[in-house]
C-alpha positions in Angstrom: 261.0 144.5 204.9 264.5 145.1 204.5 265.6 147.7 201.8 267.5 146.2 199.2 270.4 148.6 199.6 270.9 147.4 203.3 273.1 144.7 202.4 275.8 145.0 200.2 279.2 143.9 199.0 282.5 145.1 200.4 284.9 146.5 197.6 287.0 143.3 197.6 283.7 140.9 197.4 282.4 143.3 194.7 285.7 142.8 192.5 285.7 139.3 193.1 282.0 138.5 192.4 282.7 140.9 189.1 285.4 138.8 188.2 283.8 135.6 188.6 280.6 136.8 186.7 282.9 137.5 183.6 284.8 134.3 184.0 281.8 131.8 184.2 278.4 133.7 183.1 280.2 136.5 180.4 278.0 139.0 182.3 279.8 142.4 183.9 277.5 143.4 186.8 274.7 142.3 189.3 271.4 143.9 189.7 270.9 145.5 193.0 268.6 143.0 194.8 271.2 140.0 193.2 274.0 142.0 195.2 272.0 142.2 198.3 271.1 138.2 198.2 274.6 137.3 197.4 276.0 139.9 200.6 273.4 138.1 202.9 274.6 134.5 202.1 278.4 135.6 202.6 277.3 137.3 205.6 275.6 134.1 206.6 272.4 135.8 207.3 269.0 134.1 206.5 267.1 135.3 203.9 264.1 135.0 201.7 264.4 136.6 198.1 261.3 136.8 195.4 262.8 137.5 191.9 260.4 137.0 188.8 261.1 134.2 186.4 263.9 135.5 184.4 264.8 137.9 187.2 268.3 135.9 187.9 267.6 134.3 191.4 269.7 131.4 190.3 272.9 133.5 190.6 272.3 134.6 193.7 272.8 131.0 195.0 275.8 130.1 192.4 277.9 132.8 193.0 278.5 132.4 197.1 279.9 129.2 196.8 282.8 130.5 194.4 283.4 132.9 196.9 283.9 131.0 199.7 285.1 128.3 198.2 282.8 125.5 200.1 280.4 123.3 199.3 276.6 124.8 199.4 273.3 122.8 199.0 270.3 123.8 196.8 267.1 122.2 197.3 265.4 121.7 193.8 262.1 120.1 193.4 262.2 118.5 190.0 264.8 116.2 188.5 264.5 117.7 184.9 265.2 121.2 186.6 268.3 120.1 188.6 269.5 118.1 185.5 269.4 121.0 183.3 270.8 123.6 185.8 273.9 121.3 186.4 274.3 120.9 182.6 274.5 124.7 182.2 276.9 125.3 184.9 279.3 122.4 183.7 279.0 124.3 180.3 280.4 127.4 182.0 283.1 125.4 183.9 281.3 125.3 187.3 281.8 122.4 189.6 278.3 121.4 190.4 276.2 118.0 190.6 273.3 116.5 191.6 271.7 113.9 193.7 268.4 112.4 192.9 266.4 108.8 192.2 267.0 109.0 188.8 270.7 108.2 189.3 272.5 104.6 188.9 274.4 103.5 192.0 277.8 104.3 190.3 276.5 107.7 189.4 275.5 108.2 193.0 279.0 106.8 194.3 281.2 109.1 192.2 279.2 112.3 193.2 279.4 111.4 196.9 283.4 110.9 196.3 283.5 114.4 194.8 281.8 116.3 197.5 284.0 114.5 200.1 287.1 115.7 198.3 285.8 119.2 198.1 285.5 119.2 194.2 282.0 120.3 194.2 280.7 123.9 194.8 276.9 123.2 194.5 275.1 119.6 195.0 271.5 119.9 194.1 269.0 117.7 195.8 265.5 116.9 195.8 263.3 117.6 199.0 262.1 114.1 199.3 266.1 112.8 199.2 267.7 115.8 201.3 266.2 114.6 204.9 267.5 111.0 204.6 270.0 110.0 207.2 272.8 108.8 204.8 272.5 112.1 203.0 272.6 114.1 206.3 275.5 112.4 207.5 277.2 113.1 204.3 276.5 116.6 204.5 277.6 116.8 208.1 281.1 115.8 207.1 281.5 118.4 204.7 281.1 121.6 207.2 278.3 122.7 204.5 277.7 126.5 205.3 274.3 127.0 204.1 271.4 125.7 202.2 269.3 127.5 199.1 265.5 126.4 199.0 264.7 126.9 195.6 260.7 127.1 194.8 260.4 127.9 198.6 256.5 128.9 198.0 256.0 125.2 198.0 256.2 124.7 201.4 253.0 127.2 201.9 249.7 126.1 202.6 248.7 129.7 201.0 250.7 129.2 198.0 249.8 128.1 194.6 251.5 124.9 194.6 251.8 123.4 198.1 254.0 120.1 198.3 254.0 118.2 201.8 257.4 117.0 201.5 258.6 120.7 201.6 257.5 120.5 205.1 260.0 118.3 206.2 262.8 121.0 205.4 262.2 122.7 208.7 264.0 119.8 210.6 267.3 120.8 208.9 267.7 123.7 211.1 267.8 121.2 214.0 270.3 119.1 212.4 272.5 122.1 211.0 272.0 124.5 213.5 275.1 126.9 212.6 274.0 127.0 209.1 272.5 129.7 207.4 269.1 129.0 205.1 268.0 131.0 202.0 264.6 130.7 200.4 264.0 131.5 196.8 261.1 131.9 194.7 259.4 133.7 191.8 256.0 134.2 193.1 254.8 135.1 196.4 252.2 137.2 197.9 252.9 138.9 201.3 250.6 136.4 203.2 252.9 133.3 201.1 256.3 135.2 202.1 255.4 135.4 205.9 254.4 131.5 205.7 257.8 130.7 203.9 259.6 132.5 207.1 257.5 130.7 209.7 257.8 127.3 208.2 261.5 127.2 207.5 262.4 129.0 210.7 264.4 131.7 209.3 266.2 134.1 211.9 266.6 137.8 211.2 265.6 137.0 207.8 266.5 139.5 204.9 263.3 139.8 203.0 264.6 140.8 199.5 261.7 141.4 196.8 262.5 142.6 193.2 260.0 143.9 191.0 257.4 141.5 189.8 257.1 143.4 186.6 258.4 141.6 183.3 258.5 144.6 180.7 259.7 142.0 178.1 256.0 140.0 178.1 253.1 141.1 175.9 250.3 140.4 178.1 246.9 139.6 175.8 243.4 138.4 177.0 241.0 137.3 174.5 237.4 135.9 174.9 237.2 132.3 174.0 235.3 132.2 171.0 237.2 129.5 168.3 239.9 128.2 170.3 241.4 125.8 168.0 241.2 128.4 165.2 242.6 131.0 167.9 245.5 128.6 169.0 246.4 128.0 165.5 246.8 131.5 164.5 249.0 132.4 167.5 251.2 129.5 167.1 251.9 130.2 163.3 252.7 133.7 164.0 255.3 132.0 166.4 256.6 129.5 163.5 260.0 127.8 164.5 259.9 129.3 167.8 259.5 127.5 171.5 255.5 127.7 172.6 253.6 126.5 175.5 250.0 126.0 175.5 248.3 125.4 178.7 245.2 123.6 178.9 243.0 122.6 182.2 242.5 119.3 181.3 244.2 116.0 180.1 241.3 115.5 177.3 241.5 119.2 176.3 245.5 118.5 176.2 245.1 115.6 174.0 242.6 116.9 171.7 244.4 120.4 170.9 247.5 118.6 170.1 246.0 116.4 167.4 244.4 119.2 165.9 247.5 120.9 165.8 249.4 118.0 164.5 246.8 117.7 162.1 247.4 121.0 160.7 251.4 120.2 160.2 252.3 122.2 163.4 255.3 119.9 165.4 253.6 119.9 168.7 253.2 117.2 171.3 251.3 116.7 174.8 252.3 116.5 178.1 250.2 115.5 181.2 250.4 113.4 184.2 248.5 110.6 183.0 251.6 109.9 180.4 254.2 107.4 181.4 257.2 108.9 182.5 259.4 107.7 179.8 256.6 109.5 177.2 256.9 112.8 179.9 260.7 112.6 179.7 261.1 112.2 175.7 258.8 115.3 175.2 260.8 117.5 177.9 263.9 116.2 176.2 262.6 116.7 172.5 261.5 120.3 173.6 264.7 121.4 175.3 266.7 120.2 172.2 264.8 122.4 169.9 263.3 119.1 168.1 259.6 119.9 169.0 258.2 123.7 168.9 255.1 123.1 170.8 254.3 121.9 174.1 250.5 121.3 175.1 250.3 120.4 178.5 248.4 120.8 181.7 250.3 122.5 184.8 252.2 119.3 185.3 254.6 120.8 182.6 256.9 123.9 183.3 258.5 123.9 186.5 261.2 121.2 185.4 261.4 123.2 181.8 264.4 125.9 182.2 264.4 126.9 178.5 265.5 130.2 178.4 264.1 131.2 174.8 260.4 130.2 174.8 258.5 133.0 172.8 254.9 132.4 173.6 253.0 131.1 176.5 249.3 130.6 175.6 246.5 129.8 178.1 243.6 127.6 176.4 241.5 128.2 179.8 241.9 130.6 182.8 244.3 129.6 185.5 242.9 128.8 189.0 245.1 132.0 190.2 247.3 134.8 189.4 250.2 133.1 191.4 249.7 130.2 188.8 249.6 132.7 185.9 252.7 134.8 186.7 254.5 131.5 187.3 253.4 130.2 184.0 254.2 133.0 182.1 257.1 133.7 183.6 258.5 130.7 181.3 258.2 132.8 178.5 261.2 135.5 177.7 263.4 134.2 180.4 266.6 135.2 178.1 265.2 139.0 178.5 264.1 139.1 175.0 260.3 139.7 174.0 257.7 137.2 174.2 254.1 137.1 174.0 251.5 135.7 176.7 248.1 134.9 175.5 244.9 133.6 177.3 241.8 132.4 176.1 239.4 133.2 178.8 235.6 132.1 179.5 233.0 132.3 182.5 232.9 128.6 181.8 236.6 128.1 183.2 235.5 129.6 186.4 232.6 126.7 186.8 235.1 124.3 186.0 237.6 125.5 188.4 234.8 125.9 191.4 233.6 121.9 190.5 237.2 120.6 190.5 238.1 122.4 193.7 235.0 121.3 195.4 235.8 117.7 194.3 239.6 117.9 195.6 238.4 119.2 198.6 236.2 116.4 199.4 239.0 113.6 198.2 241.8 115.4 200.0 240.0 116.3 203.4 241.3 119.8 203.1 240.3 122.4 206.0 237.5 124.7 205.4 240.0 127.4 205.6 242.4 126.3 203.0 239.4 125.6 200.6 237.9 129.2 201.0 241.7 130.6 200.5 242.1 128.6 197.1 238.4 130.0 196.0 239.9 133.6 196.9 243.0 133.0 194.5 240.2 132.2 191.9 238.2 135.0 192.4 241.2 137.1 191.9 242.0 135.6 188.7 238.6 136.1 187.6 238.7 139.7 188.2 242.0 140.3 186.5 240.5 138.5 183.2 237.5 140.3 183.5 239.0 144.2 184.3 240.0 146.1 181.3 243.4 147.9 182.4 246.7 147.8 182.2 247.5 144.0 182.5 251.3 144.9 183.9 249.7 147.4 186.3 247.2 144.8 187.3 249.6 142.0 188.3 252.1 144.3 189.7 249.6 145.6 192.1 248.3 142.2 193.3 251.8 141.4 194.5 251.6 144.8 196.5 253.7 146.8 194.2 253.1 150.2 192.5 253.1 151.1 188.6 253.5 154.4 187.8 253.9 154.1 183.8 250.7 155.9 182.1 251.2 153.1 179.2 253.4 149.8 179.3 253.2 149.8 175.7 252.8 145.8 176.1 249.6 144.6 176.8 246.2 144.3 174.6 244.9 147.5 176.7 247.6 149.9 176.4 248.2 148.5 172.9 244.4 149.4 171.9 243.7 146.0 170.7 240.3 145.6 172.4 237.0 147.1 171.7 233.4 147.1 172.7 230.8 145.1 171.1 228.4 147.7 169.1 224.9 147.8 170.5 225.8 145.5 173.2 223.2 146.2 175.9 220.5 145.7 172.9 222.1 142.3 172.1 221.9 141.2 175.6 218.1 142.4 175.7 217.9 139.8 173.1 219.9 137.0 175.0 218.0 137.5 178.1 214.8 137.9 176.4 215.3 134.3 175.1 216.4 132.7 178.4 213.0 134.1 179.6 210.9 132.7 176.8 212.4 129.4 177.1 211.2 129.4 180.9 214.8 129.4 182.2 214.5 125.7 181.9 217.6 125.3 179.4 221.1 125.3 179.1 223.4 127.5 176.7 223.2 125.1 173.7 219.6 125.3 173.3 219.5 129.1 173.9 221.8 129.6 171.3 220.0 127.3 168.7 216.5 129.4 169.5 218.8 132.8 168.9 220.2 131.0 165.7 216.8 129.6 164.3 218.2 126.0 164.3 215.8 123.6 162.3 216.3 120.8 164.9 213.8 118.0 166.1 214.0 119.2 169.8 213.2 122.9 168.7 210.0 121.6 166.9 209.0 119.3 169.9 209.2 122.2 172.5 207.7 124.8 170.0 210.9 126.7 170.5 210.6 127.9 166.6 207.5 129.7 167.6 208.9 132.0 170.1 209.5 135.4 169.3 212.9 135.2 169.8 213.5 132.3 167.4 216.1 133.4 164.4 216.4 136.9 166.6 220.4 136.4 166.0 220.4 134.5 162.9 223.8 134.9 160.9 225.7 135.7 163.5 228.7 132.8 164.7 227.5 130.4 167.0 230.9 130.1 169.1 230.9 134.2 169.1 227.2 134.1 170.5 228.4 131.1 173.3 231.3 133.4 174.2 228.9 136.8 174.5 226.5 134.7 176.9 229.6 133.7 179.0 230.7 137.3 179.4 226.9 137.9 180.6 227.6 135.4 183.2 230.6 136.9 184.1 229.1 140.0 184.8 226.5 138.7 186.8 223.4 139.5 184.8 222.9 135.8 183.8 223.2 133.1 186.1 224.6 129.6 184.9 223.4 126.9 187.8 226.1 124.4 188.9 224.1 121.4 188.6 225.2 118.0 186.5 223.2 119.7 183.7 223.5 123.8 183.7 220.8 125.7 182.8 220.6 129.4 182.4 218.5 131.7 184.5 217.7 135.6 185.2 218.2 137.3 188.4 217.4 141.0 189.4 220.2 142.5 187.4 218.7 140.7 184.2 215.3 142.2 184.5 217.3 145.8 185.2 218.8 145.1 181.6 215.8 144.0 180.1 213.9 147.3 181.4 217.0 149.6 180.5 217.8 150.2 183.8 221.5 148.8 183.7 223.8 149.2 180.4 226.0 146.4 179.6 229.6 146.3 177.9 231.0 143.4 175.8 234.2 143.3 174.6 236.0 141.6 171.4 239.6 141.8 169.8 239.9 144.5 167.1 239.8 142.9 163.5 243.5 143.8 163.4 246.8 142.1 163.6 248.7 141.7 167.0 250.6 144.7 166.9 254.6 144.6 167.1 255.8 146.0 170.6 258.7 148.5 171.1 260.8 145.6 173.0 260.2 143.2 169.8 261.6 146.0 167.4 264.4 147.1 169.7 265.2 143.3 170.4 265.6 142.6 166.5 267.2 146.2 165.7 270.6 145.5 163.4 270.1 141.8 163.5 270.7 139.5 160.8 268.0 136.8 161.0 269.5 134.9 158.6 272.9 134.6 160.5 270.8 134.3 163.9 269.0 130.9 162.1 272.3 129.5 160.8 273.7 130.3 164.4 270.5 128.1 165.6 271.3 125.5 163.6 275.3 125.5 164.8 274.0 125.5 168.4 271.3 122.7 167.9 274.2 120.4 166.5 276.5 121.2 169.6 273.8 120.6 171.7 273.1 117.1 170.5 276.7 116.3 170.5 277.1 117.0 174.2 273.3 115.7 175.1 272.3 119.1 176.5 269.8 121.4 175.9 270.4 123.9 173.3 269.7 126.8 175.5 272.8 125.4 177.5 275.3 125.9 175.1 274.3 129.8 174.1 270.8 131.6 174.7 269.1 133.5 172.1 270.0 136.9 173.4 273.7 135.6 172.8 272.9 134.4 169.3 271.2 137.7 168.7 274.0 139.6 169.8 276.6 137.9 167.5 274.3 138.3 164.8 274.2 141.9 165.2 278.0 143.0 165.6 279.4 139.5 163.8 282.7 139.7 165.7 285.8 138.3 163.6 288.3 138.0 166.7 288.4 136.2 169.9 288.6 139.7 171.4 285.2 140.9 169.5 283.6 137.4 170.6 284.7 137.9 174.2 282.7 141.0 174.5 279.6 139.0 173.2 276.9 139.3 176.1 276.5 135.8 177.7 280.1 134.3 176.7 282.5 133.8 179.9 286.0 132.4 179.7 285.2 128.8 179.5 282.8 128.9 176.5 285.1 131.4 174.8 287.8 128.8 175.0 285.8 125.9 173.9 283.6 127.3 171.5 285.1 130.7 170.2 286.9 129.4 167.0 283.9 127.2 165.9 281.5 130.2 166.0 284.0 132.8 164.8 284.3 130.9 161.6 280.7 130.4 161.2 280.2 134.2 161.7 282.8 135.1 159.1 282.1 132.4 156.6 278.5 133.5 156.8 279.0 136.9 156.2 281.5 136.7 153.4 278.8 134.4 151.9 276.3 137.0 151.9 278.1 139.9 151.7 277.9 141.6 155.4 280.2 143.4 157.1 282.0 142.1 160.4 283.1 143.5 163.5 280.1 145.9 163.5 280.6 149.1 166.2 277.5 148.7 168.3 276.9 152.5 168.7 273.5 153.9 169.7 271.9 154.6 166.2 270.8 157.6 164.7 268.0 158.8 162.6 268.2 160.5 159.2 270.3 163.6 159.2 268.3 166.9 159.6 268.2 170.0 157.5 271.5 171.4 159.1 273.5 168.0 158.1 273.9 166.8 161.8 272.1 163.8 162.8 268.8 164.4 165.1 266.6 162.5 167.5 268.8 159.4 168.7 266.6 156.4 169.4 264.1 155.9 172.2 265.9 153.3 173.6 269.2 155.2 173.8 267.7 158.3 175.0 265.8 156.3 177.6 268.9 154.8 178.8 270.6 157.8 179.0 267.7 159.1 181.2 268.1 156.4 183.2 271.8 156.6 183.7 271.4 160.0 184.9 269.1 158.9 187.7 271.8 156.6 188.7 269.9 153.3 188.1 272.3 150.3 187.2 273.2 148.5 184.4 271.0 145.6 184.9 267.9 147.9 185.7 268.2 149.5 182.3 268.7 146.0 180.7 265.4 144.6 182.1 263.5 147.8 181.4 264.6 148.2 178.1 265.2 144.5 176.8 268.5 145.2 175.4 271.6 143.2 175.7 274.3 143.7 178.3 276.6 144.9 175.8 274.6 147.6 174.5 273.9 149.0 177.5 277.4 149.0 178.6 278.0 150.7 175.1 275.1 153.4 176.2 276.7 154.1 179.6 280.3 154.4 178.3 279.1 157.1 175.8 277.0 158.9 178.5 280.0 158.7 180.8 282.2 160.5 177.9 279.7 163.0 177.6 278.6 164.1 181.0 282.2 163.4 182.4 281.0 162.7 185.8 283.8 162.8 188.2 282.8 159.4 189.7 281.3 156.2 188.5 281.3 153.9 191.4 277.3 153.4 190.6 278.4 151.0 187.8 282.1 150.3 188.4 283.9 149.3 192.1 286.5 151.5 193.0 289.1 148.6 193.4 288.3 147.5 189.6 288.5 151.2 188.7 292.0 151.3 190.3 293.5 147.9 188.7 292.0 149.1 185.1 293.4 152.4 185.8 296.9 151.5 186.8 297.4 148.7 183.7 296.0 151.3 181.1 298.5 153.8 182.5 301.1 151.0 181.5 299.9 149.8 178.0 300.0 152.0 174.8 296.7 153.0 173.8 293.5 151.4 174.9 292.6 148.4 173.1 290.4 146.4 176.1 292.0 142.8 174.9 295.8 143.7 176.2 294.3 145.1 179.5 291.8 142.1 179.6 294.9 139.6 179.2 297.2 141.8 181.7 294.4 141.6 184.4 294.5 137.7 183.7 290.7 137.9 182.9 289.9 139.0 187.0 288.0 142.3 185.4 285.3 141.7 182.9 285.6 143.5 179.4 282.7 145.7 180.1 284.0 147.0 183.3 287.2 147.8 181.2 285.0 149.5 178.5 283.4 152.0 181.4 286.8 152.8 183.2 288.7 153.8 179.8 285.4 155.6 178.9 285.8 157.6 182.2 289.8 158.2 182.0 289.3 159.4 178.5 286.2 161.8 179.4 288.5 163.0 182.3 291.6 163.2 180.1 293.5 160.6 181.8 293.8 158.3 178.9 
């Protein structure tokens, strides 16, 4: 596999890309793998880029067309996803469009005219439409330089979301022999990566794989005891925030939705059985922040580009770790903290096995493919059963190493799980009851006997006369059922796969009853979910009232423009505004995620809202975002800078990039730039080319020498916006450190 550092942008390319990032997106730098992916496209070298959801893979195919000045094609699987991406790009001033079956004839003709006139840099198309002859002829007339295939795992039989229409994309190579092809996916094992390269016919492909870890996500797995109550507790903990709850079946989806509605939760169901208009209405309402919770099957998600989903719930186990990674990856795409909670029972495995067997017959799948699907299911089952760091387990599954001793962002590392007291004795009582009823009944009958239920079937079979009758009276029924499924999961109890499954014993069962085999059962500790370091840091210094006020302003603008709310500004941008509370366009332009187009279009409005709210609530404006200090020590000086600041300084000392520090610490780009500027002024390094390219450094230095003082706005204006504020800030800090400013 090619090292990320093997592909780099030239100084001129880096300066151009840096200027484009500031102009369109309000960013100051790229992550190393993004630079490598962009360099591969500019060199017209085939590539496969694997970046987790929220890792910035879209920039990898959005930036190059602006550099080359030519139209590039993006293959995207869903109309909703294309529409959201195009809306977001247009809000930034980026010339993009999509062609899909949901467009009218005049709309399609207008896009085709813009294409022929060279007005578009990106054109999105579905895999079904792209290989059609009229569209291919149109593209052939444009001298299209390359193709980006998003969600490329869909081309592989060994992936978790195979789509036959993706196989037809291989024919594009014959039609466009001089074009380069670039595949992108968020989730792919080594086997799937190799298959993508093979199926697309990628030539001398650069294989670029980012870290699979999402440090801003908190992973929790809980035994499923009282699903409705458990889900309600989580949803209420995330009141007024976006939540996706995944269910296994349509019926499960509708039942859970109805329960939440009865509890006054703003929730809607989404599954493939609903008509297209209803599904579209739910998607649009969720994107517009008109509903908080969507309860869905796996049919929902790939078309949702909403960046501020704060929680993803799995009401049952997904059928693969790839699915789990993809679905949980829809949380926290903005880099801010988010929670991923899975309610697990061994019953999930049995339901999936039944569904896999049924679909294998209906689809006439080869035995090898069915075996591969079952293998993925076993990996997911093992992930749920192991009590070890969730981040480590996920990263290692995808073939990478994880060397942090404690992630501080999962139920295991947060010490939220505990063993059930006297688990082996409890298991012996359950197994003994299975034996006493003759291994002829299912879970519910065994539970009735153990709880001492006074029912007609119990009396008719004489089960009220058994020694195990009422042995666990007083235990909650749902809790006992969950423990029985844990025993099944551990292989010390068998549940048959019949239409009416019954419980049976095996050799391991008898070893437990003979006290030859210990049993460990787990449960959640009786305490509230812990606040993580990422959650605390993400809200540090933010005035929540102002944040909510700005959210309302954003919602109104989104409705006026008929775009999803996050397209206007993401939550990370609003939090940054509510933290520093700028009162000038100069200050607002330094806020994370505000490019020149949005600054010009929305700057005055948001400044008015910020200053008005701050005045009415007695808040100061233009807050200097310096690293926070703790209380003064005995000598009168402040000590012990925040752990976040110290971690950032250590990473900069190791030569880590701005984007790496942002991703690891979950902080806004502007905050990290300020940390770096202070580091530069303190350490006084001879060079800062790890963070600022030489050309940008030279241009800023020349202008700084001509302008009195070192305010950033005059420098930015003199350079006509070609160098972002963050880069200017670092060069000024470097010159000051070396005594040049």
